[in-house]
All heavy atoms as a GROMACS GRO file, in nm:
protein
  479
    1MET      N    1 -19.280   8.580   9.924
    1MET     CA    2 -19.397   8.504   9.964
    1MET      C    3 -19.444   8.416   9.848
    1MET      O    4 -19.452   8.462   9.734
    1MET     CB    5 -19.507   8.601  10.006
    1MET     CG    6 -19.628   8.534  10.060
    1MET     SD    7 -19.740   8.662  10.124
    1MET     CE    8 -19.871   8.558  10.174
    2LYS      N    9 -19.477   8.292   9.874
    2LYS     CA   10 -19.524   8.200   9.771
    2LYS      C   11 -19.667   8.232   9.731
    2LYS      O   12 -19.746   8.276   9.813
    2LYS     CB   13 -19.519   8.055   9.820
    2LYS     CG   14 -19.384   7.995   9.818
    2LYS     CD   15 -19.397   7.847   9.848
    2LYS     CE   16 -19.269   7.777   9.815
    2LYS     NZ   17 -19.282   7.634   9.829
    3LYS      N   18 -19.695   8.207   9.603
    3LYS     CA   19 -19.832   8.221   9.557
    3LYS      C   20 -19.917   8.111   9.620
    3LYS      O   21 -19.872   8.000   9.635
    3LYS     CB   22 -19.838   8.207   9.404
    3LYS     CG   23 -19.798   8.330   9.330
    3LYS     CD   24 -19.803   8.309   9.181
    3LYS     CE   25 -19.941   8.281   9.131
    3LYS     NZ   26 -19.953   8.274   8.986
    4LYS      N   27 -20.040   8.143   9.650
    4LYS     CA   28 -20.129   8.044   9.710
    4LYS      C   29 -20.191   7.954   9.605
    4LYS      O   30 -20.234   7.845   9.635
    4LYS     CB   31 -20.238   8.114   9.789
    4LYS     CG   32 -20.185   8.185   9.911
    4LYS     CD   33 -20.295   8.247   9.992
    4LYS     CE   34 -20.236   8.318  10.112
    4LYS     NZ   35 -20.337   8.371  10.200
    5THR      N   36 -20.196   8.000   9.479
    5THR     CA   37 -20.256   7.924   9.371
    5THR      C   38 -20.193   7.965   9.238
    5THR      O   39 -20.147   8.078   9.225
    5THR     CB   40 -20.409   7.948   9.367
    5THR    OG1   41 -20.463   7.882   9.253
    5THR    CG2   42 -20.444   8.093   9.361
    6PRO      N   43 -20.191   7.876   9.140
    6PRO     CA   44 -20.136   7.912   9.010
    6PRO      C   45 -20.234   7.993   8.925
    6PRO      O   46 -20.202   8.037   8.816
    6PRO     CB   47 -20.105   7.777   8.944
    6PRO     CG   48 -20.192   7.680   9.012
    6PRO     CD   49 -20.213   7.732   9.151
    7CYS      N   50 -20.353   8.018   8.976
    7CYS     CA   51 -20.456   8.089   8.901
    7CYS      C   52 -20.413   8.232   8.868
    7CYS      O   53 -20.360   8.303   8.953
    7CYS     CB   54 -20.585   8.094   8.983
    7CYS     SG   55 -20.720   8.177   8.899
    8ILE      N   56 -20.438   8.271   8.742
    8ILE     CA   57 -20.414   8.410   8.702
    8ILE      C   58 -20.542   8.472   8.647
    8ILE      O   59 -20.539   8.571   8.575
    8ILE     CB   60 -20.299   8.422   8.602
    8ILE    CG1   61 -20.330   8.346   8.473
    8ILE    CG2   62 -20.167   8.375   8.664
    8ILE    CD1   63 -20.234   8.378   8.359
    9ASP      N   64 -20.657   8.413   8.679
    9ASP     CA   65 -20.789   8.462   8.640
    9ASP      C   66 -20.810   8.468   8.490
    9ASP      O   67 -20.875   8.560   8.440
    9ASP     CB   68 -20.818   8.598   8.705
    9ASP     CG   69 -20.831   8.588   8.855
    9ASP    OD1   70 -20.882   8.485   8.903
    9ASP    OD2   71 -20.789   8.682   8.924
   10VAL      N   72 -20.756   8.372   8.417
   10VAL     CA   73 -20.784   8.356   8.274
   10VAL      C   74 -20.846   8.218   8.260
   10VAL      O   75 -20.776   8.119   8.242
   10VAL     CB   76 -20.657   8.369   8.187
   10VAL    CG1   77 -20.690   8.350   8.041
   10VAL    CG2   78 -20.590   8.503   8.211
   11CYS      N   79 -20.976   8.210   8.272
   11CYS     CA   80 -21.046   8.082   8.282
   11CYS      C   81 -21.112   8.042   8.151
   11CYS      O   82 -21.234   8.031   8.142
   11CYS     CB   83 -21.146   8.086   8.396
   11CYS     SG   84 -21.068   8.115   8.555
   12LYS      N   85 -21.032   8.023   8.050
   12LYS     CA   86 -21.079   7.974   7.921
   12LYS      C   87 -21.006   7.844   7.893
   12LYS      O   88 -20.888   7.830   7.925
   12LYS     CB   89 -21.050   8.073   7.809
   12LYS     CG   90 -21.126   8.203   7.823
   12LYS     CD   91 -21.095   8.295   7.709
   12LYS     CE   92 -21.167   8.427   7.729
   12LYS     NZ   93 -21.133   8.522   7.623
   13TYR      N   94 -21.077   7.750   7.832
   13TYR     CA   95 -21.017   7.620   7.803
   13TYR      C   96 -20.936   7.622   7.676
   13TYR      O   97 -20.966   7.694   7.582
   13TYR     CB   98 -21.125   7.511   7.788
   13TYR     CG   99 -21.185   7.469   7.918
   13TYR    CD1  100 -21.316   7.498   7.948
   13TYR    CD2  101 -21.111   7.398   8.010
   13TYR    CE1  102 -21.374   7.458   8.068
   13TYR    CE2  103 -21.166   7.358   8.130
   13TYR     CZ  104 -21.297   7.388   8.158
   13TYR     OH  105 -21.352   7.348   8.275
   14SER      N  106 -20.835   7.535   7.673
   14SER     CA  107 -20.751   7.518   7.555
   14SER      C  108 -20.786   7.388   7.486
   14SER      O  109 -20.743   7.281   7.528
   14SER     CB  110 -20.603   7.516   7.597
   14SER     OG  111 -20.522   7.478   7.489
   15GLY      N  112 -20.865   7.397   7.382
   15GLY     CA  113 -20.895   7.283   7.296
   15GLY      C  114 -20.933   7.154   7.365
   15GLY      O  115 -20.994   7.156   7.472
   16PRO      N  116 -20.895   7.041   7.305
   16PRO     CA  117 -20.937   6.910   7.356
   16PRO      C  118 -20.874   6.872   7.490
   16PRO      O  119 -20.924   6.784   7.559
   16PRO     CB  120 -20.894   6.814   7.246
   16PRO     CG  121 -20.787   6.884   7.172
   16PRO     CD  122 -20.818   7.031   7.183
   17SER      N  123 -20.765   6.935   7.528
   17SER     CA  124 -20.699   6.902   7.654
   17SER      C  125 -20.782   6.948   7.774
   17SER      O  126 -20.767   6.897   7.883
   17SER     CB  127 -20.562   6.967   7.661
   17SER     OG  128 -20.574   7.108   7.665
   18GLU      N  129 -20.868   7.048   7.752
   18GLU     CA  130 -20.948   7.108   7.858
   18GLU      C  131 -20.864   7.164   7.972
   18GLU      O  132 -20.901   7.158   8.089
   18GLU     CB  133 -21.056   7.012   7.909
   18GLU     CG  134 -21.157   6.977   7.802
   18GLU     CD  135 -21.277   6.902   7.854
   18GLU    OE1  136 -21.285   6.875   7.976
   18GLU    OE2  137 -21.363   6.869   7.773
   19TRP      N  138 -20.750   7.220   7.937
   19TRP     CA  139 -20.666   7.291   8.034
   19TRP      C  140 -20.702   7.438   8.026
   19TRP      O  141 -20.726   7.493   7.918
   19TRP     CB  142 -20.518   7.275   8.000
   19TRP     CG  143 -20.466   7.137   8.007
   19TRP    CD1  144 -20.510   7.034   8.084
   19TRP    CD2  145 -20.355   7.084   7.933
   19TRP    NE1  146 -20.435   6.922   8.064
   19TRP    CE2  147 -20.338   6.950   7.972
   19TRP    CE3  148 -20.268   7.137   7.840
   19TRP    CZ2  149 -20.238   6.868   7.920
   19TRP    CZ3  150 -20.170   7.057   7.788
   19TRP    CH2  151 -20.155   6.924   7.828
   20TYR      N  152 -20.707   7.504   8.141
   20TYR     CA  153 -20.726   7.648   8.141
   20TYR      C  154 -20.603   7.712   8.077
   20TYR      O  155 -20.489   7.674   8.109
   20TYR     CB  156 -20.741   7.703   8.282
   20TYR     CG  157 -20.872   7.671   8.349
   20TYR    CD1  158 -20.876   7.595   8.464
   20TYR    CD2  159 -20.992   7.719   8.297
   20TYR    CE1  160 -20.997   7.567   8.528
   20TYR    CE2  161 -21.113   7.690   8.360
   20TYR     CZ  162 -21.114   7.615   8.474
   20TYR     OH  163 -21.233   7.588   8.537
   21ILE      N  164 -20.624   7.811   7.989
   21ILE     CA  165 -20.510   7.871   7.921
   21ILE      C  166 -20.427   7.959   8.013
   21ILE      O  167 -20.311   7.986   7.986
   21ILE     CB  168 -20.551   7.951   7.795
   21ILE    CG1  169 -20.645   8.066   7.830
   21ILE    CG2  170 -20.613   7.859   7.692
   21ILE    CD1  171 -20.673   8.159   7.714
   22GLY      N  172 -20.484   8.003   8.125
   22GLY     CA  173 -20.410   8.088   8.217
   22GLY      C  174 -20.314   8.013   8.306
   22GLY      O  175 -20.199   8.053   8.325
   23CYS      N  176 -20.359   7.901   8.361
   23CYS     CA  177 -20.277   7.830   8.461
   23CYS      C  178 -20.239   7.688   8.418
   23CYS      O  179 -20.150   7.628   8.476
   23CYS     CB  180 -20.348   7.824   8.595
   23CYS     SG  181 -20.500   7.726   8.594
   24GLY      N  182 -20.310   7.632   8.320
   24GLY     CA  183 -20.279   7.498   8.274
   24GLY      C  184 -20.352   7.386   8.347
   24GLY      O  185 -20.340   7.270   8.310
   25ARG      N  186 -20.427   7.420   8.450
   25ARG     CA  187 -20.497   7.317   8.525
   25ARG      C  188 -20.626   7.276   8.455
   25ARG      O  189 -20.680   7.349   8.374
   25ARG     CB  190 -20.533   7.366   8.666
   25ARG     CG  191 -20.414   7.392   8.753
   25ARG     CD  192 -20.454   7.436   8.891
   25ARG     NE  193 -20.520   7.568   8.886
   25ARG     CZ  194 -20.572   7.627   8.992
   25ARG    NH1  195 -20.569   7.569   9.110
   25ARG    NH2  196 -20.629   7.745   8.982
   26THR      N  197 -20.675   7.158   8.492
   26THR     CA  198 -20.808   7.117   8.449
   26THR      C  199 -20.908   7.175   8.549
   26THR      O  200 -20.870   7.221   8.657
   26THR     CB  201 -20.824   6.964   8.447
   26THR    OG1  202 -20.809   6.915   8.581
   26THR    CG2  203 -20.723   6.897   8.355
   27GLN      N  204 -21.034   7.168   8.514
   27GLN     CA  205 -21.136   7.218   8.606
   27GLN      C  206 -21.133   7.140   8.737
   27GLN      O  207 -21.144   7.198   8.845
   27GLN     CB  208 -21.274   7.208   8.540
   27GLN     CG  209 -21.382   7.276   8.617
   27GLN     CD  210 -21.515   7.276   8.543
   27GLN    OE1  211 -21.538   7.194   8.456
   27GLN    NE2  212 -21.602   7.367   8.578
   28GLU      N  213 -21.116   7.009   8.728
   28GLU     CA  214 -21.112   6.926   8.848
   28GLU      C  215 -20.989   6.960   8.934
   28GLU      O  216 -20.999   6.968   9.057
   28GLU     CB  217 -21.110   6.778   8.811
   28GLU     CG  218 -21.114   6.684   8.931
   28GLU     CD  219 -21.240   6.698   9.017
   28GLU    OE1  220 -21.344   6.741   8.966
   28GLU    OE2  221 -21.232   6.666   9.137
   29GLU      N  222 -20.873   6.980   8.873
   29GLU     CA  223 -20.753   7.017   8.949
   29GLU      C  224 -20.774   7.151   9.018
   29GLU      O  225 -20.730   7.170   9.132
   29GLU     CB  226 -20.632   7.022   8.857
   29GLU     CG  227 -20.588   6.887   8.810
   29GLU     CD  228 -20.490   6.891   8.695
   29GLU    OE1  229 -20.483   6.993   8.622
   29GLU    OE2  230 -20.420   6.789   8.676
   30SER      N  231 -20.840   7.241   8.951
   30SER     CA  232 -20.868   7.371   9.010
   30SER      C  233 -20.958   7.358   9.132
   30SER      O  234 -20.935   7.421   9.236
   30SER     CB  235 -20.934   7.461   8.905
   30SER     OG  236 -20.957   7.588   8.957
   31ARG      N  237 -21.061   7.273   9.121
   31ARG     CA  238 -21.152   7.249   9.234
   31ARG      C  239 -21.080   7.184   9.352
   31ARG      O  240 -21.110   7.213   9.467
   31ARG     CB  241 -21.266   7.158   9.191
   31ARG     CG  242 -21.379   7.231   9.128
   31ARG     CD  243 -21.499   7.137   9.116
   31ARG     NE  244 -21.547   7.146   8.979
   31ARG     CZ  245 -21.562   7.047   8.894
   31ARG    NH1  246 -21.535   6.924   8.929
   31ARG    NH2  247 -21.606   7.068   8.773
   32GLN      N  248 -20.989   7.093   9.324
   32GLN     CA  249 -20.922   7.016   9.429
   32GLN      C  250 -20.805   7.089   9.494
   32GLN      O  251 -20.752   7.042   9.594
   32GLN     CB  252 -20.874   6.882   9.372
   32GLN     CG  253 -20.985   6.789   9.330
   32GLN     CD  254 -21.071   6.748   9.448
   32GLN    OE1  255 -21.021   6.720   9.556
   32GLN    NE2  256 -21.201   6.744   9.427
   33TRP      N  257 -20.761   7.200   9.438
   33TRP     CA  258 -20.638   7.268   9.480
   33TRP      C  259 -20.629   7.287   9.631
   33TRP      O  260 -20.528   7.254   9.692
   33TRP     CB  261 -20.624   7.402   9.408
   33TRP     CG  262 -20.500   7.475   9.446
   33TRP    CD1  263 -20.488   7.577   9.534
   33TRP    CD2  264 -20.367   7.447   9.400
   33TRP    NE1  265 -20.358   7.616   9.545
   33TRP    CE2  266 -20.282   7.538   9.462
   33TRP    CE3  267 -20.314   7.354   9.310
   33TRP    CZ2  268 -20.146   7.539   9.439
   33TRP    CZ3  269 -20.178   7.356   9.287
   33TRP    CH2  270 -20.094   7.447   9.351
   34LYS      N  271 -20.731   7.340   9.692
   34LYS     CA  272 -20.726   7.370   9.837
   34LYS      C  273 -20.716   7.245   9.923
   34LYS      O  274 -20.664   7.250  10.034
   34LYS     CB  275 -20.847   7.452   9.880
   34LYS     CG  276 -20.843   7.594   9.830
   34LYS     CD  277 -20.962   7.673   9.880
   34LYS     CE  278 -20.956   7.816   9.830
   34LYS     NZ  279 -21.069   7.895   9.880
   35LYS      N  280 -20.762   7.133   9.872
   35LYS     CA  281 -20.760   7.007   9.947
   35LYS      C  282 -20.631   6.928   9.927
   35LYS      O  283 -20.606   6.832   9.999
   35LYS     CB  284 -20.877   6.919   9.905
   35LYS     CG  285 -21.013   6.979   9.930
   35LYS     CD  286 -21.122   6.891   9.875
   35LYS     CE  287 -21.256   6.960   9.882
   35LYS     NZ  288 -21.361   6.881   9.816
   36MET      N  289 -20.550   6.968   9.830
   36MET     CA  290 -20.430   6.891   9.796
   36MET      C  291 -20.321   6.907   9.901
   36MET      O  292 -20.306   7.014   9.961
   36MET     CB  293 -20.375   6.936   9.660
   36MET     CG  294 -20.467   6.905   9.544
   36MET     SD  295 -20.409   6.977   9.390
   36MET     CE  296 -20.300   6.847   9.337
   37LYS      N  297 -20.246   6.801   9.921
   37LYS     CA  298 -20.129   6.804  10.010
   37LYS      C  299 -20.018   6.884   9.942
   37LYS      O  300 -20.013   6.893   9.819
   37LYS     CB  301 -20.079   6.662  10.038
   37LYS     CG  302 -20.183   6.572  10.099
   37LYS     CD  303 -20.199   6.600  10.244
   37LYS     CE  304 -20.295   6.499  10.306
   37LYS     NZ  305 -20.339   6.537  10.435
   38PRO      N  306 -19.925   6.939  10.020
   38PRO     CA  307 -19.818   7.020   9.960
   38PRO      C  308 -19.738   6.948   9.852
   38PRO      O  309 -19.706   7.008   9.748
   38PRO     CB  310 -19.728   7.055  10.080
   38PRO     CG  311 -19.822   7.051  10.197
   38PRO     CD  312 -19.920   6.942  10.166
   39TYR      N  313 -19.706   6.820   9.872
   39TYR     CA  314 -19.629   6.749   9.769
   39TYR      C  315 -19.711   6.729   9.642
   39TYR      O  316 -19.657   6.731   9.532
   39TYR     CB  317 -19.577   6.614   9.822
   39TYR     CG  318 -19.685   6.518   9.866
   39TYR    CD1  319 -19.747   6.431   9.777
   39TYR    CD2  320 -19.725   6.514  10.000
   39TYR    CE1  321 -19.847   6.344   9.819
   39TYR    CE2  322 -19.825   6.428  10.043
   39TYR     CZ  323 -19.885   6.343   9.952
   39TYR     OH  324 -19.984   6.257   9.993
   40ALA      N  325 -19.842   6.712   9.655
   40ALA     CA  326 -19.928   6.698   9.537
   40ALA      C  327 -19.938   6.831   9.462
   40ALA      O  328 -19.936   6.833   9.339
   40ALA     CB  329 -20.067   6.651   9.578
   41LYS      N  330 -19.945   6.940   9.536
   41LYS     CA  331 -19.946   7.072   9.473
   41LYS      C  332 -19.816   7.095   9.396
   41LYS      O  333 -19.818   7.144   9.283
   41LYS     CB  334 -19.964   7.183   9.577
   41LYS     CG  335 -20.103   7.192   9.632
   41LYS     CD  336 -20.113   7.308   9.731
   41LYS     CE  337 -20.254   7.321   9.787
   41LYS     NZ  338 -20.265   7.433   9.881
   42GLN      N  339 -19.704   7.059   9.457
   42GLN     CA  340 -19.576   7.080   9.390
   42GLN      C  341 -19.564   6.995   9.264
   42GLN      O  342 -19.516   7.041   9.161
   42GLN     CB  343 -19.459   7.050   9.485
   42GLN     CG  344 -19.324   7.089   9.428
   42GLN     CD  345 -19.318   7.236   9.392
   42GLN    OE1  346 -19.348   7.324   9.473
   42GLN    NE2  347 -19.277   7.266   9.270
   43ALA      N  348 -19.610   6.872   9.272
   43ALA     CA  349 -19.608   6.784   9.154
   43ALA      C  350 -19.695   6.842   9.043
   43ALA      O  351 -19.655   6.842   8.925
   43ALA     CB  352 -19.657   6.644   9.192
   44LEU      N  353 -19.810   6.896   9.079
   44LEU     CA  354 -19.897   6.957   8.980
   44LEU      C  355 -19.833   7.082   8.922
   44LEU      O  356 -19.835   7.104   8.800
   44LEU     CB  357 -20.034   6.991   9.041
   44LEU     CG  358 -20.134   7.058   8.948
   44LEU    CD1  359 -20.160   6.974   8.823
   44LEU    CD2  360 -20.263   7.087   9.021
   45LEU      N  361 -19.773   7.164   9.006
   45LEU     CA  362 -19.705   7.285   8.956
   45LEU      C  363 -19.597   7.249   8.855
   45LEU      O  364 -19.582   7.318   8.753
   45LEU     CB  365 -19.646   7.365   9.072
   45LEU     CG  366 -19.746   7.438   9.161
   45LEU    CD1  367 -19.677   7.495   9.284
   45LEU    CD2  368 -19.817   7.548   9.083
   46ASN      N  369 -19.524   7.142   8.881
   46ASN     CA  370 -19.421   7.098   8.787
   46ASN      C  371 -19.484   7.055   8.655
   46ASN      O  372 -19.431   7.086   8.548
   46ASN     CB  373 -19.339   6.984   8.846
   46ASN     CG  374 -19.255   7.028   8.963
   46ASN    OD1  375 -19.227   7.146   8.980
   46ASN    ND2  376 -19.216   6.934   9.047
   47SER      N  377 -19.598   6.988   8.660
   47SER     CA  378 -19.669   6.946   8.539
   47SER      C  379 -19.724   7.066   8.462
   47SER      O  380 -19.727   7.066   8.339
   47SER     CB  381 -19.786   6.854   8.574
   47SER     OG  382 -19.739   6.735   8.630
   48LEU      N  383 -19.766   7.167   8.536
   48LEU     CA  384 -19.825   7.284   8.471
   48LEU      C  385 -19.725   7.356   8.382
   48LEU      O  386 -19.760   7.408   8.276
   48LEU     CB  387 -19.883   7.380   8.575
   48LEU     CG  388 -19.999   7.327   8.658
   48LEU    CD1  389 -20.046   7.432   8.758
   48LEU    CD2  390 -20.114   7.281   8.570
   49LYS      N  391 -19.600   7.360   8.424
   49LYS     CA  392 -19.496   7.424   8.341
   49LYS      C  393 -19.490   7.357   8.204
   49LYS      O  394 -19.485   7.424   8.102
   49LYS     CB  395 -19.360   7.416   8.411
   49LYS     CG  396 -19.350   7.499   8.535
   49LYS     CD  397 -19.217   7.477   8.603
   49LYS     CE  398 -19.214   7.543   8.739
   49LYS     NZ  399 -19.090   7.517   8.811
   50LYS      N  400 -19.494   7.225   8.204
   50LYS     CA  401 -19.488   7.150   8.078
   50LYS      C  402 -19.615   7.173   7.996
   50LYS      O  403 -19.610   7.194   7.875
   50LYS     CB  404 -19.470   7.001   8.108
   50LYS     CG  405 -19.452   6.917   7.985
   50LYS     CD  406 -19.425   6.772   8.021
   50LYS     CE  407 -19.407   6.689   7.896
   50LYS     NZ  408 -19.381   6.549   7.928
   51ARG      N  409 -19.730   7.169   8.062
   51ARG     CA  410 -19.856   7.191   7.993
   51ARG      C  411 -19.862   7.327   7.926
   51ARG      O  412 -19.903   7.340   7.811
   51ARG     CB  413 -19.974   7.181   8.089
   51ARG     CG  414 -20.004   7.044   8.138
   51ARG     CD  415 -20.123   7.049   8.229
   51ARG     NE  416 -20.139   6.924   8.302
   51ARG     CZ  417 -20.231   6.903   8.392
   51ARG    NH1  418 -20.318   6.997   8.422
   51ARG    NH2  419 -20.240   6.786   8.453
   52LEU      N  420 -19.822   7.430   8.001
   52LEU     CA  421 -19.828   7.566   7.947
   52LEU      C  422 -19.735   7.580   7.828
   52LEU      O  423 -19.769   7.645   7.729
   52LEU     CB  424 -19.795   7.668   8.056
   52LEU     CG  425 -19.902   7.684   8.162
   52LEU    CD1  426 -19.851   7.771   8.278
   52LEU    CD2  427 -20.030   7.743   8.104
   53SER      N  428 -19.618   7.516   7.834
   53SER     CA  429 -19.527   7.522   7.719
   53SER      C  430 -19.585   7.448   7.601
   53SER      O  431 -19.569   7.490   7.486
   53SER     CB  432 -19.388   7.472   7.755
   53SER     OG  433 -19.389   7.334   7.780
   54GLN      N  434 -19.655   7.338   7.624
   54GLN     CA  435 -19.720   7.264   7.515
   54GLN      C  436 -19.829   7.349   7.450
   54GLN      O  437 -19.844   7.348   7.328
   54GLN     CB  438 -19.782   7.133   7.567
   54GLN     CG  439 -19.682   7.028   7.601
   54GLN     CD  440 -19.746   6.905   7.666
   54GLN    OE1  441 -19.861   6.909   7.711
   54GLN    NE2  442 -19.672   6.796   7.671
   55MET      N  443 -19.904   7.422   7.532
   55MET     CA  444 -20.009   7.509   7.477
   55MET      C  445 -19.950   7.621   7.395
   55MET      O  446 -20.003   7.657   7.291
   55MET     CB  447 -20.096   7.564   7.589
   55MET     CG  448 -20.192   7.464   7.647
   55MET     SD  449 -20.315   7.535   7.757
   55MET     CE  450 -20.218   7.582   7.898
   56ASN      N  451 -19.837   7.676   7.441
   56ASN     CA  452 -19.772   7.785   7.366
   56ASN      C  453 -19.718   7.739   7.234
   56ASN      O  454 -19.722   7.811   7.136
   56ASN     CB  455 -19.662   7.850   7.450
   56ASN     CG  456 -19.718   7.933   7.564
   56ASN    OD1  457 -19.827   7.988   7.554
   56ASN    ND2  458 -19.645   7.942   7.672
   57VAL      N  459 -19.669   7.617   7.227
   57VAL     CA  460 -19.618   7.560   7.103
   57VAL      C  461 -19.732   7.536   7.006
   57VAL      O  462 -19.721   7.556   6.886
   57VAL     CB  463 -19.542   7.428   7.131
   57VAL    CG1  464 -19.510   7.354   7.001
   57VAL    CG2  465 -19.415   7.457   7.208
   58ALA      N  466 -19.846   7.494   7.059
   58ALA     CA  467 -19.962   7.461   6.976
   58ALA      C  468 -20.028   7.585   6.914
   58ALA      O  469 -20.101   7.572   6.818
   58ALA     CB  470 -20.065   7.383   7.058
   59LYS      N  471 -20.003   7.703   6.968
   59LYS     CA  472 -20.066   7.825   6.916
   59LYS      C  473 -20.017   7.862   6.779
   59LYS      O  474 -19.916   7.841   6.734
   59LYS     CB  475 -20.044   7.942   7.012
   59LYS     CG  476 -20.128   7.929   7.136
   59LYS     CD  477 -20.107   8.050   7.224
   59LYS     CE  478 -20.189   8.037   7.350
   59LYS     NZ  479 -20.171   8.149   7.437
   0.00000   0.00000   0.00000
């Protein structure tokens, strides 16, 4: 079964990027998630992988 959201309930921001450290989304992306079309969600999920890896490198 697919996850309904990338949220893992770690809602702290990562520095100037303002990405949540748990999922990589911005606050606005998190708010818009339920309204997004499937292709937009998939595009964001692909971006989140890159964001999370960037945050891990920056640590």
